[in-house]
N, C-alpha and C positions, 0 to 999 in steps of 0.2 A: 181128455177134457181141455187141456191147454190148446191143442190143435184147433178145436172147435171155436175157441175164444178169439183167435186171430181173424177168423172169418166173420165173426159177429162184430168185432172191432172195425174190420174193413167195411162191412155193410153199414155200420153206424157212421163212420167218418165220411164215406162217399155220399151217403144219403143226406147228411148235414150239409155237405158242400153243395150238392145239387139243389136241395131245398132253399139254401141261402141265396143261390144264384137266381132261382125263380122268385124268391121274396124281393130281392133287390130290383128285379125286372118289373114286377107287377106293382110294387108299393113305393119304389124310389126312382122309377123311370130310368134305370140302368139297362138300356136295351142291348141285347147281345149282337155282336157281329158274327160273321160266318165262322171264324175261328173259335169264338166262344161256344157256339153251338156244337162244333166238333168236339170240344173239351167236355161238353155235357154228355155226348154220346159215350165217351170213355167212362164216365161215372155211371151211366146207365148199364154199361157192360160190367163194371166192377160190382155194382149192386146185384145184378142177375147172377154173375159168377159166384159171388159169395153166398147167395141163397142156395144155389144149386150145390155148391161145395158142402154147405152145412148138411144138406140132405144126403149127399153121397158119403160123407164121412160117417154118418150114422150107420149106413149099410155096408161100408167097407168094400165098395165095388172097385175102387182105384187106389193105388198106392198114395199115401199122404204126401210124400215128397213131390210127386208129379203134379198134384193139385196145387201145392204151394208154389211151384215153378210158374204155373199159369197165372196165379194171382200176382206174383212178383212182376211178371212181364206186363200185366195190364197196368199195374201201378207205375212202372217206369215209362210206359208208353204215354200215360196221362201226364207224367212229369215232363216228358220231352215235348208234348203238345203245348203244355203251359209255358215251358221255357221258350219255345219257338215263338209263341204269341207275345210273350213278355219282351223278347229281343226286338220284335217288330215295333212294339209300343215305345221302347227306349231308343229306337233308330239305330240299333246295332247292325241290323240287316233289313233288307226290304222284303215285304210280304208279297202275296199274290196281287196281280194287277187289279183285279176286281175288288180288292179289299183295302186299297190304299186311298189316302185322301188327295193324292196328286191328280190333277185333272189335265188331260191332254186336249188343248183347244185346237180343233180341226173342223173340217166340214161335217164330220160325223159326231160332234160333241153331244148333241141331244140323244142320239142313239146310244152312245157310250154311257151317258149318265143314267139313262133309263134301264140299262142292263146291269148296273152296279148296285150293290147293297147300300142302303142309306146309312148304315152304321159302318164306320171305318175301323179296320183292325189296328191301325197305327195311332189311334186316339184313345186315351184312357178315359173310359166312361165313369168309372167309380174306383176309388182307392181307399184302403184302410191302413192307417199308420204309415202313409206314404208309399204303400205297395199296391199295385193294381191287382185286380182279381186274377188275372192271368199269372201274375207273380206269386200270389198266394196259392193258386192251384199247383204251380210248379213246385213250390216249397213243400206244401202239405203232401202232395203225391210222392215226392222224393223221400220225405220222412216215413211215409207208409211203406214205400219200397224197402227202406232200410230195416224197418221193423219186421216185415215179412221175410227179408233175407236173413235176419238174425234167427228167426224160427227155422229157416231152411238149412242153415249151416250148423245149428246147434243140435247135436245128437239127442239131447235130453227131451226135446219136444217131439221128435219124430220116431216112430217105430217102423223101421224098414224091414 
């Protein structure tokens, strides 16, 4: 029973994070950059994985520990993607060329600008309590990674 709950919690948290991103985009004009969209794909993966895991756990096709390892890896990947984007926003490191706000003025400037995304990854579009959405994604994804990891290492939750 406890094993099934972690997947339900994972599904709920990731769904809320994804829905809030869409809400902010469509109702508060917080348009996503390319890295934001990448982070959304991670949450789509987590939602799908959690739903499938709930169904698999009912049937006992695969060992519970293996399913938890997969969920843990998806949450840490989401956290790394959020941390990477947050680092770009805070100018800790540079991001992809097509996603930065620096403009290279040369003879091909117009072509360069037309091929770039209009939303820049190094600019914070929306923040909550001083933390950008990428920062919140990194933080919440890491917390979920820790929660899933506790389930993974605690023998009381898993029947091997």
